[in-house]
N, C-alpha and C positions, 0 to 999 in steps of 0.2 A: 461355629467356623466349619464344622465337619459338613453341616448341613447344608449351608453356603457353597463348599466346594463341588457339593454331586448337583448343583444348577446348573442347567445346560440353557444356553442363547442363544437363537440362528435366525437369519435373517434369507427370507428371498425377495429380489427383487425383480417383477417382469414387467410389460410392457404392452400393455392391450391394446392401449391408446396413445401411439406418442406422439401425431399428430396433432393432438388435443392437447398436449404435454403433460401427459400425468407416468408415474410409476404409480405401480402395485406393491404394494410392501404386504409381505404375512411376516410375523414377528413370533417366535415359537419359545415358551418360558416352559423346563419340565423341573421337577426337581423342587420347588418352593410353591410348599406346603403353607396357603396363610389364606386368613378369613378373607383378604382380599388385597391385591396390586395395582400399585401407583407406577404407571410408567411416564416419561419425562420427556419431552425434545427441547434441545437446549433452544435458547432466546439470542444467543450470539454464535459467534463463529472465533477462534482464534485466531490474530493478526489481523480482525477486522473491527476495530472498537465503535462498535455502536450494535445497541438492542433491536436486533429487526424481527422478534416476531412470527419465526419461520413457521409456528405452529399453527397459524393463518392460513398454512394452504393445505390442512391436514383436511378429508373430507371421510366420509363414510367409514368411520373408525367404531370396530363391531370385534366382538369376539363371545368365542367359545372354552370352555373350562371342561375337561372330563369327555367332548365331543357335544357337547350341550348348551347352548345360546345362553350366555349370562348377561346381566346387567353391568353397562358402564355409566359410567358418571364423570362429568370433567369436574374436577375439583377445584384446578386454577387454571390458567390461563394456559398455560402448557403442560397439564397435568389429567391424564385419564385415569380414574379407578375401574378395575375390574373387580369385583365383585365373585371370585374365584369359588369361595368356600370348601378352601383346603383341597383345590383338584390338584395334583402332581402335574397334570400338563394342560397346558394353556397355547391358546390360538390367538393371537390377535393377528386383524385385516386392514389396511388404511390405505388410500390413495392420498397421492401428492401432488396437488399442482404446480406444474416448476417452468416458467416462462420469464424469467427476467435473468438475460445477460449480463454476468459478469463472471469473476474471478472467485467469489466468495456463496453463490447462490445457486442451485441446483435450475437445468434448465434442458429441457429435454424437446425435443422437433424430432418430425421423419426422418431425419440424416445420422440424429445421433442426442446420445443421453450423457451428457456431467451431474455427477452425482456429489456434491460436495453437502457429506456426512453429516452435519449436524442440521440440514436443512429437511434429512432423509428420516434417521434413523433414532431410537428414541433408547430409552435403558431401564429399568428397575428401581426404582426409588431407593437412594442408598448402595446402589451396587454397581458403583461406577467403575470398580475395578475387578468386575468380573470379565474372564475374556468371551467370546463369541464367535460366531461362523458368519460368512454372508456368499450366498450362493446367488450369481447371478443371471439372469436367463433373456438372454439379449433377442431382441425383435428380430420377426425372421428372416428379415435383410440385412443385419449386424452378424459380423463373424469375428470381433473384436475387444477383448477387456485389457485396457492399461490400468493399474494403480500398485500402489507402493506397500498392500496388505502383503501379506505371507499366504504364497498358494498351500490349500490343503494338497498333499499328494493323492494322485489317483483320480482325481474331482473337477472335472473341467470347470471354469468359471468360479473355483470355491475356494475363499479365502478366510483368514484366522487372523484375529486380532485377540494381542494376551490383556485387553481392558479398554475400557470404552475412550481414554484418552488417546489410544492409539488407532481406533476406529475412527473418532469424531476428525481425526488430524490426516485420514486418507483418502482423498479423492479420487473416485472412483471416472474413467470414459470408454465408454460401450457407443460400438458401433461400426465405423471403417476406415479409423484412423491410420493414416500412413505412419510406420512404426519403422527407426532405424535406431542404433547403439552404436556406442563408443565406448572405451574404455580409459579411464584416467583418473590417479591417485592410487591406483588398484581396486577401485570400485566400479563396477558394470552399469552403466547409465542407457538409459531406455527414452527416449523420444518423439513422442505420440503427436503428430502433428495433425489437427482437424479443420478443414475450412480450404485445403487446399494452398498454394502461394507459388511466388518467383523465387523459392528457397532452393539451395545447392545442398545436396544431404552431405557430400564430401568433403565442403566447406564446412559447413557447421560443425560437422565432427570433429574436427582439427581446430577448429577455433572456440569452440565452446569446451573441448577438450583442455586448453592451454588457459583459459580461466578456473577453473576446476584445479588445477596443479598450481597454478597462483597463490590461490583460495587456500588451499589445504597446508603451503609452504608457510605462513602464517602461521597458522595452529599446531604445525607438526604431527595432523593427524587428523584423521578424514573418521569422521563416527559412522560411515554407511559401508555395506558391501554394494548394498543395489539403490539404484534413485531414478526415479520417473520422472520427467518435465512433461507435461501435459501443456501443450501449445495450442491455442484457437486463435485459429487466423480469421481477420474478419476485413469486411471494407477497411474500417478504421476501427482497428482495435489498441487495447492499451491494458497496463495495469497487470500486478502478480498476488499471487500467495503467495507463504511461505508454508511448508509443512516437514515433518522429520524425517521424511526420507524422502520429500516430492515438493512438487509446486507447479500453481496452474498459470500460463501467462497468456496473457491477451496482448495479438500482433496483427498489424496492418500486411497483408498476404502476398499485396504487390509493390510491398516496399523493401524487399530485403535485396535486390538490385541496385538501392541505391547509399549512398553512401552515409548520409544520414541517417536511414531506415534501418538498416547494417547496425550502425553505430548502437542507436536504440535498443535494438534488439540483444543486441551482447551486453548493453549495459543492464539489462532487463533482467539478462540470465545470472548476470557478474552480482546484483543488487540480490536476487532473491531467493541463491545459491551462497552466499555469506550469511544468510540468514541460518544456514544449518547450524552455525556455532552462535551466530550474536541473534540473541531473542530465542531459539527452539533450547538451548543449553546454556548458553551466556546468558544469562536472562535474570530482570528484576525479579524479587520474591514474589512479587503479587500476583506475578503471571503463572501460575501454576504450585499446587494443583488449582484447576480451575472452578470457580464456580459456573457452573452454565444455565443457573439462574437467572442470574443479576449482573452488573457491571462488574468489570474486576480492575481496580482504580491501581493504579500507577505514575509515580512523575518523571520515571526514566525514560519514555519513549523518545526521547532525545536522544538517548542513546542507541537504543534499540532500533530504532530506523534514520534518526539521522545519521548516525555515525555509519550505518549499511548505504547511506546514500555519498557520503563522502566516501568509502572505501568501493564503490564501482567505478567512479576515477580513476583511483588509483589502481585499481584492477584492468581497468583497460587500459590504462597508463603500462604498468608493469606488463603486461601481457605484450604488448607491441601495437596496439591498434590505435594510439594517440602517442603523437609525439611531446617532447614537454612544452610547445608553445602552445598545442592543444588543450595538454592536460592544465596548463597555469588559466588558461581561458575560461575554462570551465568550471574551474573555483573560483576565477574572483565573479564567474557569471553567479554564483550561488551566493557569494556573498554580495553584489548587488543586488541579486531577488528579494534579501533580507532589508538591506538599507532602503528599501523604493516600497517595503509595504508598511504603510501605516501601523497597523494594527502592532509591528515586532516592537513601536518604543511603547507599548500598553498590556503586552503579555509576554512574562521571561518562559522560556524552554520548558522549566518544570510546571507551569502553569496549563502550558499548551498541552501537554502530555498529560496530565489529569482530566483538563477538561475535555478531551478528544470525543469521550463519549457525545456531549453536548454541543460543540461546534466542529472537532476535526472531520465526523462524517455527514454533520448537516449545518452547513455554512447557510448564512441565509446574504441578504445584500449588503448589509454594514459587515459581513466576517472579517473583511480585509483592513478597517478601519478598526476595530477593536482585537483582533486577534492574528495570528503567526502558526505558519504548520510549522508541528516538531520536527519535519522531515529536513525542512527548509535550516529553521536555527540550529538543530542537532549537527546538517552541515557542516554550518561553519565551525560552532563551538569544534567540531572533531578535526576541523581546518588547524584552528587556533591550538587546541591542546596537542596536536600533534607537532607542531611547530615548537611551541611551549618545552617539551619534553626535549626533544632533539636539541634544541640549541641547550636548555640545562645543563646536559649529560653532554655536550661537546662532541655527539653525533654519535655516540654509543648505544644508546635506543631511542625509542620512537612508539608512540601508541601502539604499536603493533606488538609491541611487547607487555603493555597492559592488558590488550584483548587476551592474547595467550595465557597470561596470569591468570587471569578473571575466568576463562573458560575450565581452565583445571580446578582454579579452586571451587567453581560450581560441582564441578564433576566430583570433587574430593567430599563438598561434603553433603553433593545429593540436594540442592536447593537452589535458588536464585538468591542475588546479592543486594544488599540493601544501598541506598544511595551515599552513605557513610561509609559502606567498604569498599567500593568504587572508587569512590574520591581518596581514599587511604592508599591502594592499589596505584594511583596516578599519581599519589605524593613518595612513595617509594619507588616507583619506578623512576622519575624525574628525579630523585633527589631536594627538592623544593616543595614549598607550601603553595597549594591551590585554593585557599582561604579565598584570596581575595578575586582569584578568577569565578569561583564558585557563584559571590555576592553578583558578582559585573554581570555574567555571561548565563548562567542555568538559572539562579533565581530570579537575577534582574534583566533589567530590559537596555543597558546600554549598548551603544553602537560598537562595531564590531572594529577595533584596532588594526587594520588589516595593515598598514604602512609599516608598525611596527613588526610585527609578528610576520609578513613575507619580506621584509628587510632582515629577517634572523637569515636567510636562505638566500640572499643577494639579491633579490626580486622586487623588483621598482615597481609601484601599482601607483598607477596615475587616473586623476579623476577628472569626467566634462561632463556638463548639463546633457541629458538625454539627448534634447531640441533645441539646441543653443538658439536662443534669440526668438524663439516661436511661440508664439502665446499658448494654453489649454485650457480648457474649459472644466476638466475632472469627469467630464460625464460617459457614462457610454449606454447602449442600447441595443434595440432591434428594429429593422425597418421592417414595418407593417403593408399587408395587402394593400393597406387604403394609403400609402405613400410617405404616411408621418412615423415619428420613430418614437417607439415606447423605453422610455429610459429604464435603465435595469441597474445603474449602480453609479453612485456620487463618490468621488475621494474626499477625504476628510481634509478638509482647511482649504481645499480645491475653490474654483471660481462659482461653481455648481454648487458645492456644499454652503456659502457662504449667503450666495444669493437664496439660498432655500428651494433651489430644484429639487422634485423628491420622485425616488424610484415609482414608477409606472403614472408618472407625467409623459402626454400625449404632445410630444413637440409639432406643433403645426408648420410653421413657420419660423426662420433666422430673419431679423434686421427687415419683417414684412416680404421675404423670399419663400417661399414653398419649397417643403423637402425637398421635394422632385424636382425644382429647379435647380434649387443647392447642389444636388447628385449630380443634374445630366453629364456634368463634364468629366466623371469619375466612373469608374468598372469597379463593383463591391464584388469580393470572392464567396463573403460571406453577407447573410442579413443581420449580424450583428456587427455592431458600426459606432466608432465613437465618433464625437461630433467632431474632435480637430481636426478628423482625416477634409473635412467639408471646407472649401476651395475659397470660401465663403469665409470662415475660422481663420486660415492659413493667414491670407492675405492681413489679416489685423495686428497690431503689433500690441506687448505687453504693456496692459495699463487700459489699454480700448473698452467700449461696451461692446456687450452682444445683447438683442433684445430678441426674447423667446417668447413666441406666441403658444401655450400648452393649452391643452383639456387635461381638467384634475376632476375625477368622479362626475365627467361627464360636464361640466362648467368651463368657458375658457376664462385664462388669465395670464395675464402678462409676468413675466419677468425679467429683469435685468441682468446680465453677469459682467462683473469686472475681470477681464481676462486676466491670468497672473502668468508668471513665469512657470515651466516645469521644474518641480521637485526633484525629480528622478536624476539617477546619474548612470553614467556609464565609466564601470573601472576598465581597465586595460594594463597587464601584467606582463612586464618583458625580464628577463634575466638581464642581470648587471655585466656587462663583459670585462668590468674592474671590479669585481666580487674578491674579498679578501679569502687567503684560505679557509677561516673559520669558516664563511657563507657557502663556501664552495661544500665544505662538508655537511653542514646542516641539508643542502641541496639535493646532494646526492641520495642520503639516506630518507630523505622526504621523499624524490622519487621511487627509491627502491631499484634503480637500473644503472 
């Protein structure tokens, strides 16, 4: 232990060829006198449940020990062995190619560098708990660094991490980002905007602060003193990834001045900020300490992500960005999304969580038919659970109380929760059994009893066919340059599914009318198209047939579809003006305003 305590690990990151998307990484290890040293790069990044094989982007890995070049051997896909012959000082140099735009992968070009740390840094095997320092040397046209890492006093652009879990959880933005700050819940917040945009900094300061205050109020404390929002503004952007004291957000640069775009951005802020508690600290037991070499399986992502999706709507409403009608519309829309996804009847929320590694981040053309997102199903479970708790306690308690109690439990025990512990806390707060609820909605595939649950709050929910009286094919595709449509998906039990229309079939004509002719009277906003938008289909009735000529593997084939009624529904939620006092109590507690 004494020997390990003397080990020092430091990194320098520079950018010799940012236009070619490279980072130059120098890793220095001193005080580790061994015959050889193994260094490892993570194969995934926490919060994004897919093995991404970051090591594939590493080039020119080489090392010196005591100032002399030494043998290096790759011993696993993400592990390099340096034969250091007990030398006290080792220098490792490698380059990382970074050209994938996302919140979870490094990206570098001439305008900036986004260092997603699991795709940049390595750690000595068995030393994940060791501290390290990182010095950033910006490219000569860049002048700023934004990160949640702790600065080293007196050393520009140099930071320290108490262990590699902290380093891997601290993205770094390097460039000329537009930086502004606000204080909320006693915490200083930095917002680092890359890519420009029509945002109003003063308005964002006020509105983001409102969200921070509402979220902190649920948990009773904010675990940080400093927090960083790294925002990447693109022509069309989206997505977010949570970290312990920061987040990376993707946004559309010129959508801030539209009601939908601004609400979408604030919703993303609310979602990722809520992860400060839910998943980063209030977490499933499988998600920490992390195994960076392999998948980390849990059945509880429906809580970690699904509940967070639900809470982003609650926070937007509590902060005054939506009224009660829009709040209910958003929640009813979430329920409808699950009802309208065929795979929801085949995959449970627990199974969806566990299979995130093989399905959630790697969907194929049939995923909608046999699986459901734990975001979507978890959001619905959160709605139902919240209403069940509020109703059972006559408005005294809510899901907020469960979340706060579980956060404090994880903090006290210094570990994550088990599924059994989470269920037990729900039952303790509600004062009733949730065994049947778990069987139906968490481990089962029952449809949500939305009329019953919304009814607790005096909210009436009506259902109608999404396209009443209109026939549907259940087939989607992409318009090709040759004027044909390439099928990209069919819906389970739809007309296309039953008739055997396949993904990758190229539709040439419909009822002997070419696709070009069939599209001649409409204007498409996108090459992605549903066959149902074709006027030729829309004019038909449910039960009519549609003859398709398709090309499959270069051979022409005829397929006849018998058009069916749309199985999708639309839900409309409205507050009952004649609600009982008990229902009004539930509604007030539920909305939190």
